[in-house]
C-alpha positions, 0 to 999 in steps of 0.5 A: 387832380388827386389821383393815384399815379397808377390809376389813370394809365391802367384804365386808359391801357384797358380802354385802348387795348379793348375788351379782352384785357377788360374781361380779365380785370376784376372790379372793372366794368366796360360800356355795354351800351351808351350814347353821347348827344350834342345839341347846338341851339343857335339863332338861325339853326338847331343841330343835333347829333348822337354817337353810340360808338362810345367805349370806356371802363369804370373801376368799381374799387378806385371809382376811376373811369375813362370814356372815349368818343370817336368824333367821326361816329356822330350821326344826325346833323341837318345835312351830309355837308354839315357833318363833313364841316363838323369833322373836317373844319371844326373838330379836325378829326384827322388830327384829333380823332377822339374825345376823352374824359378820364378821372375819378368820382369825387364822392366816396360811394360804394359802386357795388351797393345797388341804389340811385345817387348823384355824384361828381365826376372830376377829371381831364376832358379832352376835345380837339386836342385841348384838355380841360379839368372838368367836374360833371354832375352825374346821376348814377343807378347801380343794379345787381344782375341775376348773376350777382354782378353789378351794372352802373348806369350814368346820366349826365348833362354838361355844356362845352364852350367851343372856345375852351377847346380852341374850336373856331367858328367863322363869323359867317356861320356864327348865327348857325352854330352855338358858341356853347354846346349842350351835351347829354351822356347816357352810359351803361357800364356792365361786366364784360363777358369773357370770350 
């Protein structure tokens, strides 16, 4: 991965320290609203759950980003027991509370110029404590607010093989849980208002 050494630590610190630091960082946008939805389509069961507690930061100048998904904040499932198994048995959220995707947009796009584009986001994708390098195709729409500031709307679909992240499904439920999960991402990065 060809990222400036200072880039990821800086945006990760912004992400972890919250909106107050982000508000003071010029050229940085935070997630104002967003959702991450996973879909498991197995022969005997279809499971869907959505998470709207996503946080993140995007650097307009460096085209770098970090997105964090708290794994206990997914809602949906087909029963409360299914959610419990997801958190305790598969994702082990006590040990690995968050999924994280941090990296950079490959294309040299100007994230300050309004319009629609398709770009590739390349970075380190961490789930269940296991990091993999991923390239994710994204549709982005850049708009300017009436106050003259930018927003960046990101849509993406990706697949996540459970084996890539050491997530094991017992044989007894393999017909109910897909080995490859579909993930839909819808994030709106926008200026963070100062308090």
